[in-house]
C-alpha positions, 0 to 999 in steps of 0.5 A: 079792845081792852086796856093792856092792848092799848098799854102795849101798844104805847110800849110797842110805839114809844109813846109817852102818853094814852089819851081815851076820850069818848067820839076819838080814836084811842090816840098816842103821844110820840115825841111830842105829837099827836097821833091816833091808833088807826086800825081801833074803832072810835071809844064809845061811853061803853068802851072808856067805862069798860077799860077805866073801871077795869084798872080801878080798885072800888075805893078808886071808883068812890073817889071818882065818884065823889071828886069827879078826877082822879090821880093814880098809878098802875103797874102793867105786870112787871112791864111798864107802870103808867101814871093815869088822870081819870077825869070828866069832860061833858059828861064823859070818863075820859083818861090820860095814862103816862108811861113810865119805864120800869128801867130808871135811865141815868144822867149820861143816858138822858143827855142832861148836862154832867154838872147834874151828877154834881147834885147827887153828891150835895149833903144838903139844901134845894134843888128844883126840876122845872118846866112844861109838863111832859118835858121830863122833869119827873124823869131827871128827879128819878135819874138823880134820886137813884143816883144817891139811891146807888152811891149813898147809904141815905135814908130817902123818902118820896111823897108824890101824887100818884108814885111814878117810878119805884126805886128798889132799895139799895144802899140807901132806903128809900120810902115811898108814900102816895097821897091817898094810899099812904098819907091824906094830905102833903101837909100832913106827909111833909110835917110827918117826914121830919119825924121818918129821919130822913136824909134826903126829901122827894116832893113830887110837885110843889103846888101852893103856899103849902107845900113849898113853905114846907119843902123850904122847912126841910131843906133849912133843917138841913136835910137834901130836898127835891122838888117840881115846879111848872115854870119857864125859867130859873129866875121865874121859877125864883119869882114864884115861889116867893110871891106865893107868900103873903107880902111880909113875909116875902123878905124872910122867904128871900133870906130862906132861898137865898140860904137853900136854894143849891140848883135849879135845871129848867127843861125842854125836851125838844124833837130829834131829827134822828127821832125821839127828844133830846132835852135842852136844859138851863142851869143855876148854880146859886153862888154868892152872887146869885144868893145876894141877887134873891136875897135883894129882890133882884131876880130879873138879874139871874139871866146875866148871871147864869150867861156870866157864869159857864165856867161854874157849869151854868148854862142858858137854855139858850146856849143849850139849844144852840149846842143841839142845833149845832151838833146836828141834834134839832133843827133850828125851827124846833130851837126856835120854837121851844125857846123863851127868847127868840131874838137872842137865840136867832142872833145865836144862830146866824143866818 
């Protein structure tokens, strides 16, 4: 087997990921479920070494040797891109490769709520896309950024580790910076961003205090900032951002966030009855009531605000799941397994 063969299997079978691990068959993730590739032999130490090193540059091999793990992106000709994480387990190399289509789908094609289109027209502020790993956060952000690229004359800067979707220059100019390839660190890249005349900034992931603080600063200085966080709800997102700061700074951060936050989209991809996956989304819009709750440290009341503000485009995750069940897109069981409030959703769905 060779890496091109395996990656072609990913595309042909509509998989999202390929896993390579010594002692196991090459394994795909299709519609959220792992599926070993029958007809292939289990991966050996020699095979994994050959597969991984065939897509590494000499510099990447050195970084992998030094750090024992490596993130990078890899293009399969002009057919597709893959985000790759190479790591060690039990002393052997292993790899997880995420499929990134060349074609960037629109908000409509992704079946996202139409309110998401509004975020592409904002002049400034802070918009977050959250949810578990592998549930489409990067794809949602790519749809938003590409819509801006197609419709507005702006300078868009992305800072990613690694670059995932590649944006052509349309009406906008798009500067895409990859960690290690184009910059030495998140800190340096984020500090430099304000000197690069940006209008829109995409931060691939807010990982820690430094990146969150920088993202807030960039939004506060009149730019439109997008980023992701691994949180389960809008309320949890607000708390996570504030909690990374020392206690004596938290009141100031609440004020910054209250002033600059525009929206939080929290999403899950749910296996569909018809095959494929459908997004279930919670949408928080930062109206004056939400801003007051953030400023006053009452993020726990945000869920109630979402429930009472549906006319503004807000949506609870439970309402989104309920709609998908009632429209025949997903099963009741799938909906309940993906909610963080199963009792509430069961009540909504009835018997």
